[in-house]
C-alpha positions in Angstrom: -2.8 16.3 -35.1 -4.6 13.2 -33.7 -6.0 13.3 -30.2 -4.4 10.8 -27.8 -6.7 8.0 -26.9 -6.0 6.0 -23.7 -6.6 2.3 -23.1 -8.5 1.9 -19.8 -7.6 -0.5 -17.0 -9.5 -3.9 -16.8 -9.6 -5.4 -13.3 -8.4 -8.9 -12.8 -9.3 -10.1 -9.3 -7.6 -13.1 -7.8 -9.9 -15.4 -5.8 -7.6 -14.9 -2.8 -8.9 -11.3 -2.6 -12.4 -12.6 -1.9 -11.2 -15.0 0.7 -9.3 -12.1 2.4 -12.4 -9.9 2.2 -14.5 -12.7 3.8 -12.1 -13.0 6.7 -12.0 -9.2 7.1 -15.7 -8.9 7.0 -16.4 -11.6 9.5 -13.6 -11.1 12.0 -12.8 -7.3 11.8 -15.3 -5.1 10.0 -18.5 -7.0 11.0 -21.2 -4.4 10.6 -18.8 -1.6 9.9 -18.7 -0.2 6.3 -15.5 1.8 6.9 -13.1 2.1 4.0 -10.0 -0.1 4.2 -6.8 0.1 2.2 -6.2 -2.2 -0.7 -3.3 -2.7 -3.0 -3.1 -3.7 -6.6 -0.4 -4.2 -9.3 -0.2 -3.9 -13.0 2.5 -5.0 -15.4 3.7 -4.3 -18.9 1.1 -5.1 -21.5 1.7 -8.3 -23.5 0.8 -9.6 -27.0 -0.7 -13.0 -27.6 0.0 -14.8 -30.8 -2.8 -16.9 -32.3 -3.3 -19.1 -35.3 -6.2 -18.6 -37.6 -7.8 -21.3 -39.8 -5.9 -19.9 -42.9 -2.7 -20.8 -41.0 -1.6 -17.2 -40.9 -0.6 -15.9 -37.4 -1.9 -12.7 -36.0 -1.3 -10.7 -32.8 -3.8 -9.8 -30.2 -3.1 -7.1 -27.6 -4.0 -8.1 -24.1 -6.1 -5.7 -22.1 -4.3 -3.7 -19.4 -5.3 -5.2 -16.0 -4.8 -4.5 -12.4 -4.6 -7.3 -9.9 -5.8 -6.6 -6.4 -4.6 -7.6 -3.0 -6.3 -7.0 0.3 -4.5 -7.2 3.6 -6.1 -7.4 7.0 -5.6 -4.1 8.9 -4.5 -4.1 12.5 -7.5 -2.2 13.6 -11.0 -1.6 12.2 -11.7 1.6 14.1 -9.5 4.2 12.5 -9.0 4.7 8.7 -5.9 6.8 9.1 -4.3 4.0 11.1 -4.9 1.7 8.2 -2.9 4.0 5.9 -0.1 4.5 8.5 0.2 0.7 8.9 0.1 0.4 5.1 3.0 2.8 4.6 5.1 1.0 7.3 4.5 -2.5 5.9 3.9 -2.1 2.2 3.2 -5.3 0.3 5.5 -6.3 -2.5 4.0 -6.5 -6.0 4.8 -9.5 -8.2 8.1 -9.4 -10.0 8.1 -7.0 -12.9 4.8 -5.4 -11.7 4.0 -1.9 -10.5 2.5 -1.2 -7.1 -0.7 0.7 -6.8 -2.8 1.7 -3.7 -6.5 2.0 -3.4 -9.5 2.0 -1.2 -12.0 -0.8 -0.6 -15.5 0.0 0.8 -17.7 -3.0 1.5 -21.4 -2.6 2.1 -23.6 -4.6 4.5 -26.5 -5.1 2.1 -27.0 -5.3 -1.6 -29.4 -2.3 -1.3 -26.7 -0.2 0.3 -24.3 -1.2 -2.5 -26.8 -0.1 -5.1 -27.7 3.1 -3.4 -24.1 4.2 -2.6 -23.3 7.7 -3.7 -20.8 6.6 -6.3 -20.1 10.1 -7.6 -19.1 11.3 -4.1 -16.9 8.2 -3.6 -15.2 8.7 -6.9 -14.6 12.5 -6.4 -13.2 11.8 -3.0 -10.5 9.5 -4.5 -9.8 12.0 -7.2 -9.3 14.7 -4.6 -6.9 12.5 -2.7 -4.8 12.0 -5.9 -4.8 15.7 -6.8 -4.1 16.8 -3.2 -1.2 14.4 -3.1 0.2 15.9 -6.3 0.1 19.5 -5.1 1.3 18.8 -1.5 4.0 16.2 -1.8 4.9 16.1 -5.6 5.0 12.3 -5.1 3.8 10.0 -7.8 2.9 7.1 -5.4 -0.8 8.0 -5.5 -1.2 8.6 -9.3 -2.5 5.1 -9.8 -4.9 5.2 -6.9 -8.1 3.2 -7.4 -11.4 2.6 -5.7 -13.2 -0.7 -5.2 -16.8 -1.0 -3.8 -18.1 -4.4 -2.9 -21.0 -6.3 -1.4 -20.1 -9.8 -0.2 -23.0 -12.3 0.0 -21.2 -14.7 2.4 -24.1 -17.2 2.4 -23.9 -17.8 -1.3 -20.2 -16.8 -1.9 -21.1 -14.2 -4.4 -19.2 -11.0 -4.5 -20.6 -7.9 -6.3 -17.8 -5.4 -7.1 -17.1 -2.3 -9.1 -13.7 -0.7 -9.8 -12.9 2.9 -10.5 -9.5 4.1 -11.7 -9.7 7.9 -11.5 -7.9 9.7 -14.3 -7.9 13.4 -15.0 -9.3 14.8 -18.2 -7.1 17.3 -20.0 -8.8 20.3 -21.5 -7.7 20.9 -24.2 -6.9 17.3 -25.0 -3.4 16.1 -25.6 -2.4 15.5 -29.2 0.3 13.4 -30.8 2.5 14.2 -33.7 1.6 13.0 -37.2 4.3 10.3 -36.9 2.3 8.7 -34.1 3.8 6.1 -31.8 7.1 4.9 -33.3 9.3 2.0 -32.2 11.6 3.0 -29.4 14.8 2.4 -31.4 13.9 5.5 -33.5 14.8 7.6 -30.4 17.3 5.4 -28.7 19.7 2.8 -30.1 19.5 -0.7 -28.7 22.5 -0.2 -26.4 20.8 2.8 -24.7 17.5 0.8 -24.4 19.5 -2.0 -22.8 21.1 0.5 -20.4 17.6 1.8 -19.4 16.4 -1.8 -18.9 19.4 -2.5 -16.6 19.0 0.6 -14.6 15.3 -0.2 -14.0 16.1 -3.7 -12.9 18.7 -2.2 -10.4 16.0 -0.1 -8.7 14.8 -1.4 -5.2 11.2 -1.1 -6.4 9.9 -1.0 -10.0 9.4 2.6 -11.0 6.0 3.2 -12.5 7.2 6.5 -13.9 10.8 7.7 -14.6 12.9 10.3 -16.4 15.4 9.5 -19.1 18.3 11.9 -19.9 20.8 11.7 -22.7 24.2 12.7 -21.4 26.7 14.6 -23.4 28.9 11.5 -23.4 26.2 9.6 -25.2 25.1 7.6 -22.2 21.6 7.6 -20.8 20.6 7.8 -17.1 17.2 7.5 -15.4 15.7 9.1 -12.3 12.3 9.2 -10.6 9.8 11.7 -11.9 9.9 13.5 -8.5 13.4 14.7 -9.4 12.2 16.5 -12.5 13.6 20.0 -11.8 16.9 18.8 -10.5 17.5 16.1 -13.0 16.6 18.2 -16.1 18.3 21.4 -14.9 20.3 22.8 -17.9 19.3 19.8 -20.0 18.0 20.7 -23.5 14.4 19.6 -24.3 15.6 17.2 -27.1 17.6 15.3 -24.4 14.6 14.9 -22.1 12.3 11.9 -22.3 9.5 11.1 -19.8 8.7 7.4 -19.5 6.2 5.2 -17.8 5.5 1.5 -17.5 2.8 0.9 -20.0 0.2 -1.8 -19.3 -1.4 -1.4 -22.7 -0.3 -3.6 -25.6 -2.3 -1.6 -28.1 0.2 0.1 -30.4 -2.1 3.1 -31.0 -3.4 3.7 -27.5 -1.2 4.2 -24.4 -2.2 2.8 -21.0 -4.3 4.6 -18.4 -1.5 5.6 -16.1 -0.3 8.2 -18.7 -3.3 10.3 -18.1 -2.4 11.2 -14.5 1.3 11.4 -15.3 0.5 14.2 -17.9 -1.8 15.9 -15.4 1.0 15.7 -12.8 3.5 17.4 -15.2 1.1 20.1 -16.2 0.1 20.9 -12.6 3.7 21.2 -11.3 5.7 22.3 -14.3 3.3 24.0 -16.8 6.1 26.2 -18.3 8.1 23.3 -19.6 5.6 20.5 -20.3 3.4 21.8 -23.1 5.4 19.5 -25.4 6.9 16.3 -24.0 8.5 13.2 -25.5 6.9 10.1 -24.0 8.5 6.6 -23.8 6.0 3.8 -23.5 8.1 1.2 -21.7 6.8 -2.2 -22.7 9.9 -4.4 -22.4 10.0 -6.4 -19.2 12.8 -8.6 -20.6 15.5 -7.9 -23.1 14.6 -8.9 -26.6 16.3 -11.8 -28.2 18.9 -11.0 -30.9 16.5 -11.3 -33.8 13.5 -9.7 -32.0 12.6 -6.0 -31.9 12.0 -3.8 -29.0 8.3 -3.5 -28.0 8.6 0.0 -26.4 7.3 3.0 -28.3 8.1 6.6 -28.3 6.1 9.7 -29.4 5.8 13.4 -29.0 2.8 14.8 -27.3 1.7 18.4 -27.1 -1.2 20.4 -25.5 -2.4 24.0 -25.8 -2.4 26.2 -22.8 -5.3 25.7 -20.4 -7.7 28.5 -19.6 -8.0 27.5 -16.0 -5.3 27.6 -13.2 -2.9 24.7 -13.1 -3.8 24.2 -9.4 -7.5 23.7 -10.0 -8.4 20.0 -10.1 -9.6 18.9 -13.5 -12.5 16.6 -14.0 -11.9 12.9 -13.8 -13.2 9.7 -15.3 -12.6 6.0 -14.7 -15.5 3.8 -13.6 -14.9 0.4 -15.1 -17.4 -1.1 -17.5 -18.9 -4.5 -17.0 -18.6 -7.5 -19.4 -21.6 -6.2 -21.3 -19.8 -2.9 -22.0 -22.0 -0.9 -19.7 -21.2 1.1 -16.6 -22.2 -1.3 -13.9 -20.8 -3.7 -11.3 -19.5 -7.2 -11.9 -20.2 -10.4 -10.1 -17.7 -13.1 -8.9 -19.4 -16.4 -8.0 -16.9 -18.5 -6.1 -19.2 -21.3 -5.0 -18.7 -23.5 -8.1 -14.9 -23.4 -7.8 -14.7 -23.9 -4.0 -14.0 -27.2 -2.4 -17.3 -28.4 -0.7 -15.4 -29.3 2.4 -14.0 -25.7 2.6 -17.5 -24.3 1.9 -18.9 -26.4 4.8 -16.1 -25.2 7.2 -16.6 -21.6 6.3 -20.4 -21.9 6.7 -20.1 -23.4 10.1 -17.7 -20.7 11.2 -19.8 -17.9 9.7 -22.9 -18.8 11.7 -20.8 -18.8 14.9 -18.9 -15.6 14.1 -22.1 -13.7 13.4 -22.8 -14.0 17.2 -19.9 -11.5 17.7 -21.3 -8.9 15.4 -24.0 -7.5 17.7 -24.8 -9.9 20.5 -21.5 -11.1 22.0 -18.5 -9.1 20.7 -16.3 -10.6 23.4 -17.1 -14.2 22.7 -13.9 -16.2 22.2 -14.9 -18.9 19.7 -11.4 -20.4 19.5 -11.6 -21.5 23.1 -14.5 -23.7 22.2 -13.5 -24.9 18.7 -10.0 -26.0 19.9 -11.4 -28.0 22.9 -10.8 -31.7 22.4 -13.9 -33.5 23.7 -14.1 -37.1 24.9 -17.6 -38.6 24.8 -17.9 -41.7 27.0 -21.1 -43.2 25.6 -22.3 -43.0 22.0 -26.0 -43.6 22.8 -28.9 -41.1 22.9 -27.0 -38.6 25.0 -23.7 -39.1 23.1 -25.3 -38.5 19.7 -27.0 -35.3 20.7 -24.0 -34.0 22.5 -21.8 -34.6 19.5 -24.3 -32.7 17.2 -24.4 -29.8 19.6 -20.6 -29.7 19.9 -20.3 -29.6 16.1 -22.7 -26.7 16.1 -20.3 -24.8 18.4 -17.5 -25.5 15.9 -15.7 -28.2 17.9 -13.4 -30.1 15.6 -12.1 -32.9 17.8 -14.6 -35.4 19.1 -13.8 -38.9 20.4 -16.4 -41.6 21.1 -16.2 -44.4 23.6 -18.8 -47.1 23.7 -19.0 -50.9 24.0 -22.4 -51.5 22.4 -23.6 -52.1 18.8 -26.4 -50.3 17.0 -29.7 -52.1 17.7 -33.1 -51.6 15.9 -34.4 -49.4 18.7 -31.5 -46.9 18.4 -32.0 -45.0 15.1 -35.3 -43.3 16.0 -33.8 -42.0 19.2 -30.1 -41.6 18.3 -29.6 -39.3 15.3 -26.2 -40.5 14.2 -27.5 -44.0 13.3 -29.7 -45.3 10.4 -31.6 -48.5 9.8 -28.8 -50.1 7.8 -26.5 -49.7 10.8 -28.6 -52.3 12.6 -28.3 -55.0 10.1 -26.1 -58.1 10.4 -25.9 -57.8 14.2 -25.4 -54.1 14.2 -22.3 -51.9 13.7 -20.2 -50.9 16.7 -21.8 -47.7 18.0 -18.6 -45.7 18.5 -17.2 -46.5 15.1 -20.5 -45.8 13.4 -21.1 -42.6 15.2 -17.7 -41.4 14.2 -18.3 -42.2 10.6 -21.7 -40.4 10.7 -20.1 -37.2 12.1 -17.6 -37.3 9.2 -20.5 -37.5 6.7 -22.3 -34.7 8.4 -19.2 -32.4 8.5 -16.0 -33.5 6.9 -14.1 -30.8 8.9 -14.1 -33.0 12.0 -10.5 -33.9 12.6 -8.7 -36.4 14.9 -11.9 -38.4 15.1 -11.6 -41.7 16.9 -14.0 -44.4 18.1 -13.0 -46.4 21.1 -14.8 -49.6 21.8 -15.2 -50.7 25.4 -15.5 -54.4 25.2 -13.4 -57.5 24.5 -14.3 -58.0 20.8 -11.7 -57.3 18.1 -13.1 -55.0 15.5 -11.9 -53.8 12.1 -11.5 -50.0 12.1 -13.5 -48.0 9.5 -11.9 -45.6 7.1 -12.5 -42.5 9.2 -12.4 -44.1 12.7 -10.1 -46.2 14.8 -11.4 -49.2 16.7 -9.9 -50.2 20.0 -10.6 -53.1 22.2 -10.9 -51.7 25.7 -12.6 -53.1 28.8 -13.2 -50.6 31.6 -13.4 -52.1 35.0 -16.3 -50.9 37.2 -17.1 -51.0 40.9 -19.2 -54.0 41.8 -17.9 -56.0 38.8 -15.1 -58.1 40.3 -12.0 -58.9 38.3 -10.9 -62.5 38.3 -7.9 -63.0 40.5 -5.8 -64.7 37.8 -2.7 -62.8 36.7 -3.8 -62.5 33.0 -7.1 -60.8 34.0 -5.4 -58.4 36.4 -2.8 -57.5 33.7 -5.5 -56.9 31.2 -7.5 -54.7 33.6 -4.3 -52.7 34.4 -3.6 -52.2 30.7 -7.2 -51.1 30.1 -7.0 -48.5 32.9 -3.7 -47.2 31.5 -5.3 -46.9 28.0 -8.3 -45.0 29.3 -6.0 -42.8 31.3 -4.0 -42.0 28.2 -7.2 -41.2 26.3 -8.4 -38.8 29.0 -5.0 -37.2 29.1 -5.2 -36.4 25.4 -8.5 -34.5 25.7 -9.6 -31.3 27.4 -13.2 -32.1 28.3 -14.8 -35.4 29.3 -18.5 -36.1 28.9 -20.0 -38.9 31.1 -22.9 -40.1 29.1 -23.1 -43.8 30.0 -26.2 -45.8 31.0 -24.9 -47.3 34.2 -23.9 -45.3 37.3 -20.8 -47.4 38.2 -19.3 -47.0 34.7 -18.8 -43.3 35.4 -16.6 -43.8 38.5 -13.2 -44.7 37.0 -13.3 -41.9 34.4 -14.3 -39.5 37.2 -11.3 -40.5 39.3 -8.8 -40.3 36.4 -10.2 -37.0 35.1 -10.1 -35.4 38.6 -6.5 -36.5 39.0 -5.5 -34.9 35.7 -7.5 -31.7 36.2 -9.8 -32.2 33.3 -13.2 -30.6 32.8 -15.9 -33.2 33.4 -19.5 -32.9 32.3 -22.0 -35.4 33.6 -25.5 -36.0 32.1 -27.9 -38.6 33.5 -31.5 -39.2 32.6 -34.5 -40.3 34.5 -38.0 -40.9 33.2 -39.0 -37.3 33.3 -36.0 -35.7 35.0 -32.4 -35.3 34.2 -29.2 -34.1 35.9 -26.5 -32.1 34.2 -23.5 -31.0 36.2 -19.9 -30.1 36.0 -17.4 -31.8 38.3 -15.4 -29.5 40.6 -11.6 -29.5 40.8 -9.8 -31.6 43.3 -9.5 -30.1 46.7 -5.8 -30.4 46.6 -5.6 -28.2 43.5 -7.8 -25.4 44.9 -6.1 -22.1 45.8 -7.4 -18.5 45.3 -8.9 -16.9 42.2 -7.8 -13.7 40.5 -10.1 -11.7 42.8 -8.2 -13.1 45.9 -11.2 -15.2 47.0 -10.6 -18.9 47.7 -11.8 -21.3 45.0 -15.1 -23.0 45.7 -15.3 -26.7 46.7 -17.6 -28.2 44.1 -18.4 -31.9 44.3 -18.6 -34.5 41.6 -21.4 -36.9 40.5 -20.8 -39.2 43.5 -20.4 -36.4 46.0 -24.0 -35.5 45.5 -25.4 -38.9 46.6 -25.3 -41.2 49.6 -25.1 -44.4 47.7 -21.7 -45.7 46.5 -21.4 -47.0 43.0 -22.2 -50.7 42.8 -23.4 -53.3 40.3 -26.6 -52.0 38.8 -26.8 -54.4 35.9 -27.0 -57.8 37.4 -30.3 -59.3 38.4 -32.3 -56.5 36.8 -35.5 -56.7 34.8 -35.6 -55.3 31.2 -37.1 -52.0 32.2 -34.4 -51.5 34.8 -31.6 -52.4 32.5 -32.7 -50.0 29.7 -32.8 -46.2 30.0 -36.6 -45.6 30.1 -37.0 -41.9 29.6 -39.3 -39.5 27.7 -37.9 -39.2 24.1 -37.7 -35.4 24.2 -35.6 -35.3 27.4 -32.3 -36.4 26.0 -31.8 -33.6 23.5 -32.6 -31.1 26.3 -30.1 -32.7 28.7 -27.4 -33.0 25.9 -27.9 -29.4 24.9 -27.7 -28.3 28.5 -24.4 -30.1 29.0 -22.8 -28.6 25.9 -24.0 -25.1 26.8 -22.6 -25.6 30.2 -19.2 -26.5 28.7 -19.4 -23.4 26.4 -20.1 -21.1 29.3 -17.4 -22.7 31.4 -14.8 -22.3 28.6 -15.6 -18.6 28.4 -15.0 -18.1 32.1 -11.5 -16.9 32.9 -11.1 -19.5 35.6 -12.5 -22.4 33.5 -12.4 -25.5 35.8 -12.2 -23.3 38.9 -15.2 -21.1 38.0 -17.4 -20.5 41.0 -21.0 -21.6 41.0 -23.8 -19.1 41.6 -25.4 -19.3 45.1 -28.7 -21.2 45.4 -31.7 -19.1 44.5 -33.5 -17.7 47.5 -36.5 -15.5 48.1 -34.3 -12.9 49.6 -34.7 -9.5 48.1 -31.0 -8.9 48.0 -30.0 -11.2 45.1 -26.3 -11.4 44.2 -24.8 -9.9 41.1 -23.3 -12.6 38.9 -20.8 -10.2 37.3 -19.6 -9.0 40.7 -19.3 -12.4 42.3 -17.6 -13.9 39.3 -20.1 -16.6 38.7 -20.9 -15.7 35.1 -19.1 -15.7 31.8 -19.8 -14.1 28.4 -22.5 -16.7 27.9 -24.1 -16.2 31.3 -24.1 -18.2 34.5 -21.8 -21.2 35.0 -23.9 -23.3 37.4 -22.6 -26.4 39.1 -25.6 -28.4 38.1 -28.9 -28.0 36.3 -32.4 -29.4 36.6 -31.8 -31.1 40.0 -30.2 -29.8 43.2 -29.5 -32.7 45.6 -27.7 -32.1 48.8 -24.0 -31.3 47.8 -21.1 -32.8 49.7 -18.2 -30.5 48.8 -15.5 -33.0 48.9 -13.5 -35.0 46.3 -13.5 -38.3 48.1 -14.3 -40.0 44.8 -11.0 -38.6 43.4 -8.7 -39.9 46.2 -6.6 -42.8 45.1 -3.5 -44.8 45.8 -2.8 -46.5 42.5 -4.1 -49.6 40.8 -4.4 -51.6 44.0 -7.0 -49.2 45.3 -8.9 -49.6 42.1 -8.9 -53.4 42.4 -10.4 -53.1 45.9 -13.1 -50.7 44.6 -14.0 -53.1 41.7 -14.1 -56.3 43.9 -15.3 -55.0 47.3 -18.9 -53.5 47.2 -18.3 -51.9 50.7 -14.9 -50.4 49.9 -16.1 -47.1 48.5 -18.6 -46.7 51.2 -15.8 -47.0 53.8 -13.5 -44.7 51.8 -16.0 -41.9 51.4 -17.5 -42.2 54.9 -20.9 -43.3 53.8 -20.8 -46.2 56.2 -20.5 -43.7 59.1 -23.3 -41.7 57.6 -25.5 -44.8 57.6 -24.5 -45.7 61.2 -25.3 -42.1 62.3 -28.7 -42.4 60.7 -29.5 -45.7 62.3 -28.4 -44.3 65.7 -30.6 -41.3 65.3 -33.6 -43.5 64.5 -32.9 -45.6 67.6 -32.7 -42.6 69.9 -36.1 -41.4 68.9 -38.7 -42.0 71.6 -41.9 -43.1 70.0 -45.2 -42.5 71.8 -47.7 -45.3 71.4 -51.3 -44.2 71.2 -54.0 -46.0 73.1 -56.9 -47.6 71.4 -59.3 -45.0 72.7 -57.2 -42.1 71.4 -58.6 -40.5 68.3 
C-alpha cells in the first residue's frame, strides 16, 4: 500500500503582524528576547482555475497556509502570564478558519538570530505538544507552531523562520489501494450536508472532529476529545475521524493530519491501527450541479516497537522560497507610506531612550504638549527643530516680520527663495518648512502679529493680529481701542489653546502681555533672551495665588517671571534706537544653545510630577553639605529642573507682573510708561536707592593727602 505523503504548511504573514511586532519590540520587549504568544489560523484548501493558451482550463491546488496574528501581552516579564492572559482572552480566527497557537521569539541582533539553537527551540515546542497530549488529551495544541524573528527597525526589514512541528510515525502510515476517494463514496450528500450544518453550529470551528453513523441512518459529530465516550459500542465501520484539511492537493492531505494520527496512536493504540479519515474541504455547501470537495480514505499502520507514551521524532521547519531550509525576509519599506515611515522613525529614536538609559521616561507627556512659539526668528526656528526632535506634534508660530536676506543663514527654517519679492511672512513660512521637514506635525498654525492681511498657505493659517506693548501708546479713538481689545482677546484664546508658551521675541516689552495672560491661565512659560555672548533661559513660576502645598507637604516655591528678575519696567525699546540697538547682535552659535536649553528645560519640567509647581534647586554654594535633588524634589527623570540657566540675577519672588484688573489696566500699562513701575513697586525701590545715596557721608580728601 502507498505511504501517506503530507502537504506541509506555507506561512502567509500579514503586514499587520510586523507592525504589531514593531510596537511590541519598542514599547514592551525592548532588549528582552523572551518568548511571547502568537496565534495563527488556517482554512480549508482551495482550488484556483486558470486558463491556458490552448483555451483549456486546468485546476491548481493552493498551498496550505497559516496566517499569523500577534497580540501585545499585558506584561513582558513572565512568559506564563502571557499564556494565562492568552487563554482568558483568545483572539477569534477569521470566519471559516481554524485557530492555532504558537510561540514567537524575537532576537536583538541578526547575529543572535543566526546563531540561535534552532534544534533546541524546535524540540521544546514539540515537547509542549506531546506533553499536552498525554496530560490533557486536548487537541488545542496539536497545531502549535514556532516563529523566530529579527526585526531591523531602522530599515523595516524582518527576518523570520516558521516551524510547524509534526510527529513522524514509525512505521509510516499507509493508505488503501483505492487512495483518497470523493466523500460521497462514504456519505451520501444529505449526510455531508448534515455534517456541514453541525460544524457551522459549533461556537468555534473544530479543527478535528468525530463522525458517527447512527442506527437511524443519521450522522452526528463530536470533538476528538470525546473519542472513548462517543465511540463506545460503535462498530468500526460506523466511525470516521475528520479534520479540516488546508491542503487542496487531492493526493496529499494537509499537515494537521500528522499530529492527529500521533494523538490517536498515543492515547488509543488498541483501536486506531486502522482508521477511516475524512478530509473536510467544504467550507460552503456545493451548488446543485457541483461535487463535494471533501475526500475519504482508510489509513493503517503497523504496531510500533516503542512505547506509545514515548515522544516520536518531529519535523517541520519551513523552507524558504528557494526550496532550502532557511529564513525568509519581509521588506516593508517599499510598501509603507513615507509619512508613516517618518513618524515611526521619529518615535523609534525617542523610545530607544527607554530601553537602557531612562526606562521611566514618559514620552507621551512631551509629544502631546501643545507649544506656542511667540517669535519665529533665530530662537523660534531652533526651538521648533528641538521640539520636533522630542516628538512634539503641535507647534504654533507667532511673528509679525517677513523673511529678510540676513535670516536664512541664521534661521534654519528659511531659504533664499523665501526672501524674494519682499519676503514671505515668517510665521507662515516657518510653519510650511516644518511640514516639509516632518509631515507628522499636526494642528500647525502661523499667527502674524501685524496689521497686514495675508493669504494663508496650504499647511498654515495666517491671522492679522496686533499685540499691544507697554510704552507703545494706543490711540484714544474708539476704533483703535476696540481693535486692541479684540487683539488681546485673540491672543488670550491662542494661549488658552496651548500648554506651553515660549517667549522668543526680540523686544523686551513684547513679552509682557503674553506673560500676564499665561500666568493668569496657569500655563507653562519658557523665556529665552540673547545678549552678545550671554543668554538667559528661564521658566516662569506659578502665580502666588495658585500656590499651595506639594505632594510632600512642603509649600510650593515662589518663583518669579522674566520681569520679576529685573529692576527696570518694560518700556519702549524700539524708538530712537540705532541699527545695532534695534537688531539682535549676538554670537551666531549662541542661539542654538539657548534654544536647546529652553526645550530641554521644558522636557525636564514635563517629567516632574508637579510640572508648573516644580521647585527649583537651591543656589550652588561652596558648602560641603550639598542637597540631594531626589530628596528635595528638585529633579525629574531628565535631571534638575532649574528656574533659570546661564544667568542668575537677583530674584524677586513675586508675581506682580501677573496682577491685573482687566483691559483698563492693560491700556494704562501700554500708554503710561510709569504705570508698571508704580504697580510693581519699582518706583519705591528707586526712591530708597536715592535716599540711601543721599544719606552717605562722603569724606573729602585734602590736596596734601596721598
